[in-house]
C-alpha positions as CSV (number, residue, x, y, z in Angstrom):
1,M,-14.5,-7.9,10.8
2,R,-17.9,-6.4,11.6
3,S,-20.9,-8.1,10.0
4,I,-22.8,-6.1,7.6
5,H,-26.0,-7.0,9.4
6,S,-24.8,-5.3,12.6
7,F,-24.8,-1.8,11.0
8,P,-27.7,0.4,12.1
9,D,-28.3,1.1,8.4
10,A,-28.0,-2.5,7.4
11,E,-31.2,-2.2,5.3
12,L,-29.4,0.1,2.9
13,R,-26.3,-2.1,2.7
14,T,-28.1,-5.4,2.0
15,F,-30.0,-5.3,-1.3
16,D,-30.2,-7.4,-4.4
17,R,-27.6,-6.4,-6.9
18,P,-28.0,-7.3,-10.6
19,D,-25.4,-9.9,-11.9
20,L,-22.3,-8.5,-13.5
21,P,-22.5,-8.6,-17.3
22,P,-20.1,-10.7,-19.3
23,A,-17.0,-8.9,-20.3
24,D,-18.0,-8.9,-24.0
25,E,-21.2,-7.0,-23.1
26,L,-19.5,-4.4,-21.0
27,D,-19.1,-1.1,-22.9
28,N,-19.6,1.7,-20.4
29,V,-18.1,1.8,-16.9
30,Y,-18.5,4.5,-14.2
31,L,-16.4,4.8,-11.1
32,I,-17.4,6.7,-8.0
33,G,-14.2,8.0,-6.4
34,I,-12.2,7.6,-9.6
35,C,-9.2,9.6,-8.4
36,G,-8.2,7.2,-5.7
37,T,-5.0,5.3,-6.3
38,G,-6.7,1.9,-6.8
39,M,-9.8,3.2,-8.5
40,G,-7.8,5.3,-11.0
41,A,-5.7,2.3,-11.9
42,L,-8.8,0.2,-12.4
43,A,-10.3,2.9,-14.6
44,G,-7.1,2.6,-16.7
45,L,-7.4,-1.2,-17.0
46,F,-11.0,-0.9,-18.2
47,K,-9.9,1.7,-20.7
48,E,-7.1,-0.5,-22.0
49,A,-9.7,-3.3,-22.3
50,G,-11.6,-1.2,-24.7
51,C,-14.4,0.2,-22.5
52,S,-15.7,3.8,-22.4
53,V,-14.8,5.0,-18.9
54,R,-15.9,8.0,-16.8
55,G,-16.2,8.8,-13.2
56,S,-16.4,11.4,-10.4
57,D,-14.5,12.5,-7.3
58,E,-14.7,15.2,-4.7
59,S,-11.1,16.2,-5.0
60,V,-9.8,16.2,-8.5
61,Y,-6.1,17.2,-8.7
62,P,-2.8,15.9,-10.2
63,P,-1.2,13.5,-10.6
64,M,-4.3,11.2,-11.0
65,S,-6.4,13.8,-12.7
66,T,-3.7,14.4,-15.3
67,H,-3.1,10.7,-15.7
68,L,-6.8,10.1,-16.4
69,A,-7.1,13.1,-18.7
70,E,-4.2,11.8,-20.8
71,R,-6.2,8.6,-21.4
72,N,-9.4,10.4,-22.3
73,I,-11.1,9.3,-19.2
74,E,-13.7,11.9,-18.2
75,V,-13.6,13.0,-14.6
76,M,-16.5,15.0,-13.1
77,E,-15.8,17.0,-10.0
78,G,-18.3,16.6,-7.2
79,Y,-21.0,14.0,-6.8
80,D,-24.4,14.3,-8.5
81,P,-26.9,11.6,-9.4
82,A,-27.2,13.2,-12.8
83,H,-23.6,12.1,-13.6
84,L,-25.0,8.5,-13.9
85,D,-27.0,9.5,-17.0
86,P,-26.9,7.8,-19.4
87,A,-26.9,4.7,-17.3
88,P,-23.6,2.8,-17.4
89,D,-23.3,-0.9,-17.8
90,L,-21.4,-1.1,-14.5
91,V,-20.9,1.3,-11.6
92,V,-17.8,0.6,-9.5
93,V,-18.5,2.0,-6.0
94,G,-15.4,3.1,-4.0
95,N,-15.1,2.0,-0.4
96,A,-15.2,5.6,0.9
97,C,-18.8,5.8,-0.2
98,T,-21.5,5.5,2.5
99,P,-25.0,4.2,1.8
100,T,-26.3,7.7,1.7
101,H,-23.6,8.9,-0.8
102,P,-25.5,10.8,-3.5
103,E,-24.3,8.7,-6.4
104,A,-24.0,5.4,-4.6
105,A,-27.6,5.8,-3.3
106,A,-28.9,6.8,-6.7
107,A,-27.2,3.7,-8.3
108,R,-28.8,1.5,-5.6
109,E,-32.3,3.1,-6.0
110,R,-32.2,2.8,-9.8
111,G,-31.1,-0.8,-9.7
112,L,-27.9,-0.2,-11.7
113,V,-25.3,-2.9,-11.9
114,Q,-22.8,-2.3,-9.1
115,A,-19.6,-3.8,-7.9
116,S,-16.9,-3.0,-5.4
117,F,-13.4,-2.3,-6.7
118,P,-11.9,-5.7,-5.9
119,E,-15.0,-7.5,-7.1
120,A,-14.7,-5.8,-10.5
121,L,-11.0,-6.4,-10.8
122,S,-11.3,-10.0,-10.0
123,H,-14.4,-10.6,-12.2
124,Y,-13.1,-8.9,-15.3
125,F,-9.3,-9.2,-15.2
126,L,-8.6,-12.4,-13.3
127,Q,-11.5,-14.8,-13.6
128,H,-12.8,-13.8,-17.1
129,E,-9.3,-13.9,-18.5
130,R,-8.4,-17.0,-16.5
131,R,-5.2,-15.4,-15.4
132,R,-2.9,-16.9,-12.8
133,S,-3.4,-14.7,-9.8
134,L,-0.3,-13.7,-7.8
135,V,-1.3,-11.8,-4.7
136,V,0.9,-9.9,-2.2
137,A,-0.8,-9.3,1.2
138,G,0.4,-8.2,4.6
139,T,0.2,-5.3,7.0
140,H,3.5,-3.8,5.9
141,G,5.5,-3.8,2.7
142,K,2.9,-5.1,0.3
143,T,3.2,-2.2,-2.2
144,T,7.0,-2.3,-2.4
145,T,6.9,-6.1,-2.6
146,T,4.3,-6.1,-5.3
147,G,6.1,-3.5,-7.4
148,L,9.4,-5.3,-7.1
149,L,7.8,-8.6,-8.1
150,I,6.3,-7.0,-11.2
151,H,9.7,-5.5,-12.1
152,V,11.6,-8.8,-11.6
153,L,9.1,-10.6,-13.9
154,Q,9.4,-7.8,-16.5
155,S,13.2,-8.0,-16.3
156,A,12.9,-11.7,-17.0
157,D,11.1,-10.8,-20.3
158,A,7.6,-11.6,-19.0
159,D,4.7,-9.3,-19.6
160,P,2.4,-9.8,-16.5
161,G,-0.8,-7.9,-15.9
162,F,-0.8,-6.0,-12.7
163,L,-2.4,-3.5,-10.3
164,V,-0.4,-2.1,-7.4
165,G,-1.3,0.6,-5.0
166,G,1.6,2.9,-5.9
167,V,3.6,4.1,-8.9
168,M,6.7,2.3,-10.0
169,Q,9.6,4.6,-10.6
170,N,11.0,2.5,-13.5
171,T,7.9,2.9,-15.6
172,G,5.6,5.4,-14.0
173,R,2.9,2.8,-14.1
174,S,0.6,1.3,-11.4
175,Y,-1.3,-1.1,-13.7
176,A,-1.2,-2.9,-17.1
177,L,-3.3,-5.5,-18.8
178,G,-0.2,-7.5,-19.8
179,S,-0.1,-10.3,-22.3
180,D,1.3,-13.2,-20.3
181,Q,-0.5,-15.5,-17.9
182,P,0.3,-14.1,-14.5
183,F,-1.6,-11.1,-13.1
184,V,0.1,-9.5,-10.0
185,V,-2.2,-7.8,-7.5
186,E,-1.6,-6.0,-4.2
187,G,-4.0,-7.6,-1.8
188,D,-5.4,-5.1,0.8
189,E,-7.1,-6.4,4.0
190,Y,-9.4,-3.3,4.2
191,D,-13.0,-3.8,3.4
192,S,-14.4,-3.6,-0.1
193,A,-17.5,-1.4,-0.2
194,Y,-20.4,-0.3,2.0
195,F,-22.3,-3.3,0.7
196,D,-19.3,-5.6,0.5
197,K,-17.6,-5.8,3.9
198,Q,-15.1,-8.7,3.2
199,P,-11.4,-7.8,2.8
200,K,-10.4,-6.8,-0.7
201,M,-7.8,-9.6,-0.8
202,M,-10.5,-12.3,-0.5
203,H,-11.9,-11.5,-3.9
204,Y,-8.7,-12.4,-5.7
205,V,-8.6,-16.2,-5.0
206,P,-4.8,-16.4,-5.5
207,D,-2.9,-19.2,-7.3
208,R,0.2,-18.0,-5.5
209,A,0.5,-15.5,-2.7
210,I,2.9,-13.8,-0.4
211,I,2.1,-12.6,3.1
212,T,4.8,-10.2,4.3
213,S,3.6,-9.4,7.9
214,M,0.6,-9.4,10.2
215,E,0.2,-6.9,12.9
216,F,-3.0,-5.3,14.2
217,D,-4.1,-2.4,11.9
218,H,-7.3,-0.8,10.6
219,A,-8.7,-0.4,14.1
220,D,-11.7,1.3,12.6
221,I,-13.0,-1.9,11.0
222,Y,-11.3,-4.7,13.0
223,E,-12.3,-5.2,16.6
224,D,-9.0,-6.6,17.9
225,E,-5.9,-8.6,17.0
226,T,-7.9,-11.8,16.8
227,D,-10.4,-10.4,14.4
228,Y,-7.6,-9.0,12.3
229,R,-5.7,-12.3,12.2
230,S,-8.8,-14.2,11.2
231,A,-8.8,-12.2,7.9
232,F,-5.4,-13.5,7.0
233,E,-6.3,-17.0,8.1
234,A,-9.3,-17.0,5.8
235,F,-7.1,-15.6,3.0
236,A,-4.5,-18.4,3.4
237,G,-7.4,-20.9,3.1
238,T,-8.3,-19.7,-0.3
239,L,-5.3,-21.2,-2.1
240,D,-5.9,-24.3,-4.1
241,P,-4.5,-27.3,-2.3
242,R,-3.5,-29.0,-5.5
243,D,-1.1,-26.4,-7.1
244,G,-1.3,-23.3,-4.9
245,I,1.9,-21.9,-3.2
246,L,1.8,-19.7,-0.1
247,V,5.0,-17.7,0.6
248,L,5.3,-16.7,4.3
249,C,7.7,-14.4,6.2
250,G,9.2,-17.0,8.5
251,D,10.7,-14.3,10.7
252,D,7.2,-13.5,12.0
253,P,5.8,-16.4,14.1
254,D,2.2,-15.3,13.5
255,V,2.8,-15.3,9.8
256,R,4.6,-18.6,9.8
257,A,1.6,-20.1,11.7
258,L,-0.6,-19.3,8.8
259,A,0.8,-22.5,7.2
260,N,-1.7,-24.2,9.5
261,H,-4.6,-22.6,7.7
262,T,-3.9,-23.7,4.2
263,D,-3.6,-27.1,2.4
264,A,-1.4,-25.5,-0.3
265,R,2.3,-25.8,-0.4
266,T,4.2,-23.2,1.7
267,R,7.6,-21.6,1.5
268,T,9.2,-19.4,4.1
269,Y,11.7,-16.6,3.7
270,G,13.5,-14.4,6.1
271,L,16.7,-13.6,8.0
272,S,16.3,-15.9,11.0
273,D,17.3,-19.6,11.0
274,G,15.0,-22.2,9.5
275,N,13.7,-20.3,6.5
276,D,13.7,-21.9,3.0
277,I,15.2,-18.8,1.5
278,S,17.5,-16.4,3.4
279,A,20.4,-14.0,3.1
280,R,24.0,-13.9,4.4
281,D,27.1,-11.7,3.9
282,I,24.9,-8.7,4.2
283,S,26.5,-5.2,3.7
284,V,24.9,-1.8,3.7
285,T,25.9,1.4,2.0
286,E,24.2,4.6,1.0
287,N,23.6,2.9,-2.4
288,G,21.6,0.0,-0.9
289,I,22.1,-3.6,0.4
290,S,24.3,-6.3,-1.0
291,F,23.9,-9.9,0.1
292,T,24.2,-13.6,-0.9
293,L,20.9,-15.3,-1.3
294,T,20.6,-18.8,0.1
295,M,18.1,-21.6,-0.6
296,G,18.1,-24.5,1.8
297,G,21.4,-23.2,3.1
298,L,23.1,-23.2,-0.3
299,A,24.3,-20.0,-2.0
300,R,22.2,-19.0,-5.1
301,G,24.1,-16.0,-6.2
302,S,25.0,-12.4,-5.1
303,Y,22.5,-9.6,-5.2
304,T,22.3,-5.9,-4.7
305,L,19.1,-4.1,-3.8
306,P,19.1,-0.3,-4.1
307,M,16.9,0.1,-1.0
308,H,17.5,0.3,2.7
309,G,16.2,-1.5,5.8
310,R,15.9,-5.0,7.1
311,H,12.2,-4.9,6.0
312,N,13.1,-4.2,2.4
313,L,15.7,-7.0,2.4
314,Q,12.9,-9.3,3.7
315,N,10.6,-8.0,0.9
316,A,13.3,-8.8,-1.7
317,L,13.6,-12.4,-0.3
318,A,9.8,-12.7,-0.6
319,V,10.0,-11.7,-4.3
320,A,12.8,-14.1,-5.0
321,T,10.9,-16.9,-3.4
322,L,7.9,-16.4,-5.6
323,A,10.0,-15.5,-8.7
324,F,11.8,-18.8,-8.5
325,T,8.4,-20.6,-8.6
326,E,7.5,-18.6,-11.7
327,G,10.6,-20.0,-13.4
328,C,13.0,-17.0,-13.0
329,S,16.7,-17.8,-12.8
330,P,19.0,-16.3,-10.1
331,A,20.7,-14.1,-12.8
332,Q,17.3,-12.7,-13.8
333,I,16.3,-12.0,-10.3
334,A,19.6,-10.3,-9.5
335,E,19.2,-8.1,-12.6
336,G,15.7,-7.2,-11.5
337,F,16.9,-6.2,-8.1
338,A,19.9,-4.2,-9.3
339,S,17.8,-2.2,-11.8
340,W,14.9,-1.5,-9.4
341,E,14.3,2.2,-8.9
342,G,11.6,1.7,-6.2
343,M,8.1,3.0,-5.7
344,K,7.2,6.6,-5.5
345,R,6.7,7.7,-1.8
346,R,8.8,4.7,-0.5
347,Q,12.1,6.1,0.6
348,E,11.9,8.4,-2.4
349,V,14.5,11.2,-2.6
350,R,12.6,14.4,-3.3
351,G,15.6,16.7,-3.4
352,E,18.6,18.1,-1.7
353,V,19.1,21.8,-1.0
354,G,21.8,23.5,1.0
355,G,23.0,20.1,2.2
356,V,19.6,19.0,3.5
357,L,18.4,15.8,1.9
358,V,14.6,15.4,1.8
359,L,13.0,11.9,1.7
360,D,9.4,10.9,1.3
361,D,7.9,7.7,2.7
362,F,4.4,6.4,3.0
363,A,5.0,4.9,6.5
364,H,2.0,5.4,8.8
365,H,1.8,2.3,11.1
366,P,4.1,2.4,14.1
367,T,6.0,-0.6,13.0
368,A,6.5,0.8,9.5
369,V,7.6,4.2,11.0
370,R,10.2,2.4,13.1
371,A,11.4,0.2,10.3
372,T,11.8,3.2,7.9
373,I,13.7,5.2,10.5
374,D,15.9,2.3,11.3
375,G,16.6,1.6,7.7
376,I,17.4,5.2,6.9
377,R,19.6,5.5,10.0
378,A,21.7,2.5,8.8
379,A,22.0,3.9,5.3
380,Y,23.0,7.5,6.4
381,P,24.8,7.1,9.7
382,N,26.7,10.4,9.4
383,R,23.6,12.6,8.9
384,R,21.3,14.1,11.6
385,L,18.0,12.2,11.0
386,V,15.1,14.6,11.4
387,A,11.9,12.5,11.4
388,I,8.7,14.3,10.5
389,F,5.3,12.5,10.8
390,E,1.7,13.0,10.1
391,P,-0.8,10.5,11.6
392,R,-3.5,10.8,9.0
393,S,-5.3,7.5,8.3
394,N,-8.3,6.3,10.3
395,S,-6.2,3.8,12.1
396,S,-3.0,5.8,12.7
397,R,-5.0,8.6,14.4
398,R,-6.2,6.3,17.2
399,K,-5.1,6.4,20.8
400,V,-4.3,2.6,20.8
401,F,-1.1,3.4,18.9
402,E,0.2,6.3,21.1
403,Q,2.9,4.3,23.0
404,A,4.0,2.4,19.9
405,Y,4.5,5.7,18.0
406,G,6.4,7.1,20.9
407,D,8.8,4.1,20.8
408,A,9.1,4.1,16.9
409,F,11.2,7.3,16.8
410,A,13.9,6.0,19.2
411,S,16.5,6.0,16.4
412,A,15.8,9.5,15.2
413,D,17.9,12.5,16.3
414,V,14.8,14.8,16.5
415,A,11.1,14.2,15.8
416,Y,8.4,16.6,14.6
417,L,4.7,15.6,14.6
418,K,1.7,17.3,13.0
419,A,-1.6,16.9,15.0
420,P,-3.9,14.4,13.2
421,P,-6.8,15.8,11.3
422,V,-10.2,15.9,13.1
423,R,-13.2,14.6,11.3
424,H,-16.9,15.1,12.0
425,N,-17.6,11.6,13.2
426,D,-14.5,11.1,15.4
427,D,-14.8,9.8,18.9
428,A,-12.5,12.3,20.8
429,D,-11.8,9.8,23.5
430,A,-10.4,7.3,21.0
431,M,-8.2,9.7,19.1
432,L,-4.4,10.0,19.5
433,D,-3.0,12.8,21.6
434,P,0.2,14.1,19.8
435,E,1.5,15.6,23.1
436,A,1.4,12.2,24.7
437,V,3.4,10.8,21.8
438,V,5.9,13.6,22.2
439,R,6.4,12.8,25.8
440,R,7.0,9.1,25.0
441,I,9.5,10.0,22.3
442,E,11.4,12.2,24.7
443,H,11.5,9.3,27.1
444,H,14.0,7.9,24.6
445,D,16.1,11.1,24.9
446,V,15.0,12.2,21.4
447,P,13.9,15.9,21.3
448,A,10.3,16.0,20.0
449,H,7.8,18.7,19.0
450,A,4.1,18.7,18.0
451,F,2.4,21.3,15.8
452,D,-1.3,22.0,15.2
453,N,-0.9,22.6,11.5
454,T,1.6,22.2,8.6
455,D,2.3,26.0,8.3
456,A,3.6,26.1,11.8
457,L,5.6,22.9,11.3
458,L,7.1,24.3,8.1
459,H,8.2,27.5,9.7
460,E,10.0,25.5,12.5
461,L,11.7,23.3,9.9
462,E,13.0,26.3,8.0
463,Q,14.7,27.5,11.1
464,A,15.9,24.2,12.5
465,L,17.3,22.3,9.5
466,Q,21.0,22.6,8.7
467,S,23.5,21.2,6.3
468,N,24.0,17.5,6.5
469,D,20.5,16.9,7.9
470,L,18.2,14.3,6.5
471,A,14.5,15.3,6.6
472,L,12.5,12.1,6.5
473,I,8.8,13.0,5.9
474,M,6.3,10.3,6.6
475,S,2.6,10.3,5.7
476,N,0.1,8.3,3.8
477,G,-1.4,11.6,2.4
478,S,-0.1,14.7,0.7
479,F,1.0,16.3,4.1
480,D,-0.3,19.6,2.6
481,G,2.5,19.6,0.1
482,L,5.1,19.8,2.8
483,H,7.9,18.1,0.7
484,E,7.9,20.7,-2.1
485,R,7.1,23.6,0.2
486,L,10.1,22.7,2.4
487,L,12.4,22.3,-0.6
488,K,11.2,25.7,-1.9
489,A,11.8,27.3,1.5
490,L,15.3,25.8,1.6
491,R,16.1,27.1,-1.8
492,E,15.0,30.6,-0.9
493,R,17.0,30.5,2.4
494,T,20.1,29.3,0.5
């Protein structure tokens, strides 16, 4: 990861920050970028802890704006240094802020107490409370795995604290203080703030951790695969060698090799030979995956997971591995799996109109796109699978992933792409060409089409979709409301 001293504006990024006040002296918290998924959840945690909380964001819209309003958290639209008056006890600076951001710059120039999102979470909800930190990290699957772990612990009558980068369908929650010892956190490898360039996950100093996968991502902040891998090697090294436990996906040789970078105990899970926890007798239906869980080759009960895809079965095995170390029984884990309703925007059924089933998924990395398509293909073998994708994130819009995206759609029946958004600071030569992706998809005998905007794409989908189709919409953003707009158009057509 790039050193903070290598930035041309390093003098604005390196400055003396006042120490964070003790929790019992913290009354007023201000969050810049409060409507982000993680920041909104952190605002809720501070509110539950008894603080007065307010913040600002450039785009204030539901559901986060509604969620914050229901908790009497004031949200100001737009950024203005005057919003910082009266001065809060703590300013949490979102990682989208640059050194010249109006409020971030004002906080720095006034010498206000500042922290990055993960720094604040760790300081006030992990270290101060002396909670046992359970962290789920990895390139893919960490949100689903984190949510499922939380749900399994809750099903076993525990009350963990948690913060996850998505909304759990069972409860509609993405955070809670909890009253029991464990605190479950989704550990992101992206950087923390303009003045804090270490990966978010490094702040959490886990007692126990899962690493689901490791594949080059975030090309905007990591130089190459070696640089990216070093972040996870450093994270593995943070576990306490005395009682830490690191749970690794043994199906991934690179992840398994992280055992060489920790002195803590390690456990492996997966579907290949040689893992500590695995699965056999696997069967797939539209309702999910049934399997027998094995530990050391011995059966430890039968389980049903109402999700699809090899990757989600691996995620479930990861959760079981860590849940066993937390004292959960096979029966409790099986009950947690069976009652799991999933995360919003992860294989979420948005509706069915005129025989067209519309699913929403957050997949945006080529491997995640491929795994999602393959999982849905296995679950719905008799439907025409129409894959619809928007490369939106800083990393997914990059040319380096063109060929991988082209190969990721091989199991679809037809593919539709929306051209990635163009931003003012983009290097045109480094950006993905959707027509090149289309040509690669068609190399796999899958018809493919690219569209400049969502309106044109929607018009085409209205004409092309037919009864018994499955429209799988993949984006890590709102996709301009395509899901609901498509369902509305189908209703009107019907």
